[in-house]
C-alpha positions in Angstrom: 121.0 247.4 132.3 119.3 244.8 130.2 118.6 242.7 133.3 116.9 245.7 135.0 114.8 246.5 132.0 113.6 242.9 131.6 112.9 242.7 135.4 110.8 245.9 135.3 109.1 244.7 132.1 108.3 241.3 133.6 106.8 242.6 136.8 105.0 245.6 135.4 103.9 243.7 132.3 102.3 241.0 134.5 100.7 243.5 136.8 99.2 245.3 133.8 96.5 242.8 132.9 92.8 242.3 132.7 92.1 244.5 135.8 92.9 247.5 133.6 89.7 247.0 131.7 87.5 247.1 134.8 88.7 250.5 136.0 86.7 253.0 133.7 83.4 251.2 134.4 84.1 251.2 138.2 85.0 254.9 138.0 81.7 255.5 136.3 79.9 253.7 139.1 81.5 255.4 142.1 83.0 258.7 140.8 86.5 259.8 140.0 87.4 261.2 143.5 86.6 257.8 145.1 88.8 255.9 142.6 91.7 258.4 143.1 91.4 257.9 146.8 91.6 254.1 146.4 94.6 254.4 144.1 96.4 256.5 146.7 95.7 254.2 149.6 96.0 250.9 147.8 99.0 252.1 145.8 100.9 252.8 149.0 99.6 249.5 150.5 100.7 247.4 147.6 104.1 249.0 147.3 104.8 248.5 151.0 103.7 244.8 151.0 105.7 244.1 147.8 108.8 245.8 149.3 108.4 243.6 152.4 108.2 240.5 150.3 111.2 241.7 148.3 113.2 242.0 151.5 112.1 238.4 152.4 113.2 237.2 149.0 116.6 238.8 149.4 117.1 237.1 152.8 115.9 233.7 151.7 117.4 233.3 148.2 116.7 229.5 147.8 112.9 229.9 147.8 111.3 230.8 144.5 107.5 230.9 145.2 105.2 232.3 147.9 104.2 228.8 149.3 107.9 228.0 149.8 108.4 231.2 151.8 105.3 230.6 153.8 106.4 227.0 154.7 109.9 228.3 155.7 108.6 231.1 157.9 105.2 229.9 159.1 105.3 226.1 158.9 103.1 223.6 157.2 99.9 225.6 157.8 101.3 228.7 156.2 102.5 226.6 153.2 99.0 225.1 152.7 97.2 228.4 153.0 99.7 229.9 150.5 99.1 227.1 148.0 95.3 227.5 148.5 95.3 231.3 147.9 97.9 231.2 145.1 96.1 228.4 143.2 92.6 229.9 143.6 93.9 233.4 142.9 95.7 232.5 139.6 92.7 230.3 138.5 90.4 233.3 139.1 92.8 235.6 137.2 92.9 233.1 134.2 89.1 232.9 134.3 88.9 236.8 134.1 91.3 236.8 131.2 89.2 234.1 129.5 86.0 236.1 130.0 87.4 239.4 128.6 89.8 238.0 126.1 87.1 235.9 124.5 84.8 239.0 124.4 87.5 241.1 122.7 88.2 238.4 120.1 84.5 238.0 119.5 84.1 241.8 118.9 87.1 241.7 116.5 86.3 238.7 114.4 82.6 237.9 114.7 81.6 240.7 112.3 84.0 239.3 109.7 83.6 235.5 110.1 80.4 235.1 112.1 80.0 232.8 115.1 79.3 233.9 118.6 81.1 234.5 121.9 81.4 230.8 122.9 83.2 229.9 119.6 85.7 232.7 119.8 86.3 232.2 123.5 87.2 228.6 122.7 89.6 229.8 120.0 91.2 232.2 122.5 91.4 229.4 125.0 92.9 226.9 122.5 95.8 229.2 121.5 96.5 230.1 125.2 96.4 226.4 126.4 98.8 225.3 123.6 101.4 227.9 124.6 101.0 227.0 128.2 101.4 223.3 127.3 104.6 223.7 125.3 105.9 226.5 127.5 107.9 229.6 126.5 111.7 229.7 127.1 111.8 233.4 128.0 108.8 234.9 129.7 110.8 238.0 130.2 111.2 238.6 126.5 107.5 237.9 125.9 106.5 240.5 128.6 109.1 243.0 127.4 107.9 243.0 123.8 104.3 242.7 124.9 104.8 245.8 127.0 106.5 247.8 124.2 103.6 246.9 121.8 101.1 247.8 124.5 102.6 251.3 124.9 102.7 251.8 121.2 99.1 250.9 120.6 97.9 252.9 123.7 99.8 256.1 122.4 98.5 255.5 118.9 94.9 255.1 120.2 95.3 258.4 122.1 96.5 260.4 119.0 93.8 258.9 116.9 90.9 259.6 119.3 92.0 262.5 121.6 89.6 264.9 119.7 86.7 262.7 120.9 87.6 263.2 124.6 85.1 265.3 126.6 86.4 266.5 130.0 82.8 266.7 131.3 82.5 262.9 130.9 85.0 262.5 133.8 82.9 264.5 136.3 79.7 263.0 137.6 78.1 262.6 141.0 79.9 260.5 143.6 77.9 257.3 144.4 78.7 256.3 148.0 76.2 253.4 147.9 78.9 251.4 146.1 82.0 252.9 147.8 83.6 249.5 148.4 83.3 248.4 144.7 86.8 249.6 143.7 88.6 247.7 146.5 88.9 244.2 144.9 89.5 245.3 141.3 92.1 247.9 142.1 94.0 245.6 144.5 93.8 242.9 141.7 95.1 245.5 139.1 98.1 246.4 141.2 99.2 243.0 142.6 102.3 241.2 141.4 103.8 239.6 144.5 103.9 236.1 143.0 106.5 237.4 140.4 108.9 239.0 142.9 111.1 235.9 143.6 111.5 235.5 139.8 112.2 239.2 139.4 114.9 238.9 142.1 116.4 235.9 140.2 116.4 237.8 136.9 118.5 240.6 138.5 121.4 238.2 139.0 124.3 240.0 140.8 122.3 243.3 140.9 119.7 242.1 143.5 120.2 245.2 145.6 118.2 247.0 143.0 115.1 244.8 143.7 113.4 247.5 145.8 113.7 250.2 143.1 112.5 247.7 140.5 109.4 246.9 142.6 108.5 250.6 143.1 109.0 251.5 139.4 107.1 248.3 138.3 104.0 249.3 140.4 104.1 253.1 139.6 104.1 252.4 135.9 100.8 250.5 136.0 99.2 253.2 138.3 100.0 256.0 135.8 98.8 253.8 132.9 95.6 253.0 134.7 94.8 256.7 135.4 95.6 257.6 131.8 93.4 254.7 130.6 90.5 255.9 132.8 90.8 259.4 131.4 90.9 258.1 127.8 88.0 255.6 128.0 85.7 257.7 130.2 86.5 260.8 128.3 85.3 259.2 125.1 82.4 256.9 126.1 81.2 258.6 129.3 78.0 257.0 130.6 78.1 254.4 127.8 81.3 252.9 129.2 81.0 249.1 129.3 82.3 246.6 132.0 85.3 245.7 129.9 85.9 249.3 128.7 86.8 248.6 125.1 83.6 247.1 123.8 81.7 250.3 124.6 83.9 252.3 122.4 82.6 250.9 119.1 79.8 253.5 118.9 82.4 256.3 119.0 85.4 255.1 116.9 85.7 254.1 113.3 86.0 250.5 112.3 89.8 250.4 111.9 90.5 252.2 115.2 88.0 249.9 117.0 89.8 246.8 115.6 93.2 248.2 116.7 91.8 249.0 120.2 90.4 245.5 120.6 93.7 244.0 119.4 95.3 246.1 122.2 93.0 244.5 124.7 93.6 241.1 123.3 97.3 241.5 123.5 97.2 242.8 127.1 95.1 239.9 128.4 96.9 237.2 126.3 100.5 237.9 127.4 99.5 238.0 131.1 97.4 234.9 130.8 100.3 232.9 129.4 102.6 234.1 132.2 100.2 233.2 135.0 99.3 230.0 133.2 102.9 228.9 133.1 103.4 229.9 136.7 100.4 227.9 137.9 101.4 224.8 135.8 104.8 224.9 137.6 103.1 225.1 141.0 101.1 221.9 140.2 104.1 220.2 138.5 107.1 221.2 140.6 105.6 222.0 144.0 102.7 219.6 144.2 104.5 217.0 142.1 101.6 216.3 139.8 102.2 214.8 136.3 103.2 217.5 133.9 100.2 216.9 131.6 97.8 216.8 134.5 99.2 220.0 135.8 98.6 221.6 132.4 95.1 220.2 132.2 94.1 221.5 135.7 95.6 224.9 134.9 93.8 225.4 131.6 90.5 223.5 131.8 89.4 224.5 135.3 88.8 228.2 134.3 87.0 226.9 131.1 84.7 224.7 133.1 83.9 227.5 135.6 83.1 229.8 132.6 80.6 227.2 131.2 79.1 226.8 134.6 78.1 230.5 134.5 80.9 232.1 136.5 81.5 234.6 133.8 80.8 238.0 135.4 84.0 240.0 134.9 83.8 242.5 137.8 82.6 239.8 140.3 85.5 237.5 139.4 88.3 240.1 139.8 86.6 241.5 143.0 86.6 238.0 144.6 90.2 237.3 143.5 91.5 240.8 144.5 89.6 241.3 147.7 89.8 237.8 149.2 92.6 235.7 147.6 95.1 238.5 147.3 94.1 239.7 150.7 95.1 236.3 152.1 98.5 236.5 150.3 99.0 240.0 151.7 98.3 238.7 155.3 100.8 235.8 154.8 103.5 238.2 153.6 102.9 240.4 156.7 103.0 237.4 159.0 106.3 236.2 157.4 107.8 239.7 157.6 106.9 239.8 161.3 109.2 236.9 161.9 112.3 238.8 160.7 111.2 242.2 162.0 108.8 241.8 165.0 108.9 245.5 165.8 107.6 246.8 162.4 105.0 249.5 162.9 103.5 248.6 159.5 102.2 245.3 160.6 99.0 246.3 162.4 97.6 249.0 160.0 98.3 246.9 156.8 96.9 243.7 158.4 93.7 245.6 159.4 93.1 246.8 155.8 93.5 243.3 154.5 91.2 241.7 157.1 88.5 244.3 156.7 88.8 244.0 152.9 88.4 240.2 153.1 85.4 240.4 155.4 83.6 243.0 153.4 84.3 241.3 150.1 82.8 238.1 151.4 79.7 240.0 152.5 79.6 241.8 149.2 80.1 238.5 147.2 77.3 236.7 149.1 74.7 239.4 148.5 
């Protein structure tokens, strides 16, 4: 039972990351019915693709990461594309964590100690990079206790602020001019394919439960995300900020605001460490780079991008979700077609990913 709990905690805990904080603002921009539609469609899409990858993982137990699977089923070109999408996708996710985590830390500590966003972002970066450098023996335990604390703070936040929620804040006109805006962020918020091989490994002799673990691990974030949208929009309404929590300070007391920001900091930090360690291992084990060089590329590339002005939260996760994760989804479908050529799921799922990538590129270049 412990293995199952840790497996669900690891997968769902990694999925619940920085994308969470984009959702109330995006809902404000397009309307609640549009976001609910996206959760229905993309929720089914993500569950199906993750289940297909889970089936691949069960049938090829010696491969631990997506590029290895792609090389096995699709050849060298597939392996190269998988490395490309995995590396850029994780780097983009780490950049998003850096943007929002630094903002949360600034809002928490700047009123007390002074200094601006750059200083506190560097502090956030320093702690994260140290943990990625030295490594953590048990990512599963980190995610498990991080998820427990996450739930505790979220429930506490609800009981402390439920009287501030106004139902009318959830209902405003649908804005179809930005109907595509939720695609990348919601796909980003639900995706956890890179962790499925490790989740399978964690189950040990109970690998037959992998499919149930995958479904539960994706449904948990969906319910949390919808509850979070209700909570944040219900309180801050039209004053909802891009990163959700910073816009709450006008409505909550000082102590509750600090607790809520700590909740945001915790959520981003644990997932950043998990993905940072994963990317370091890709550079170190798979690309056979020096261990310290692997760490340096993993941690300093997002920081450099941040200082070069690529620091718009919604744009970053839209790019990663819509394009990089779309490519990962296509690779998984192509691999699955090798073991099940007659699958009726291939064409409709492939079409969604291709259209999403094309539209996201157009949207990004505007």
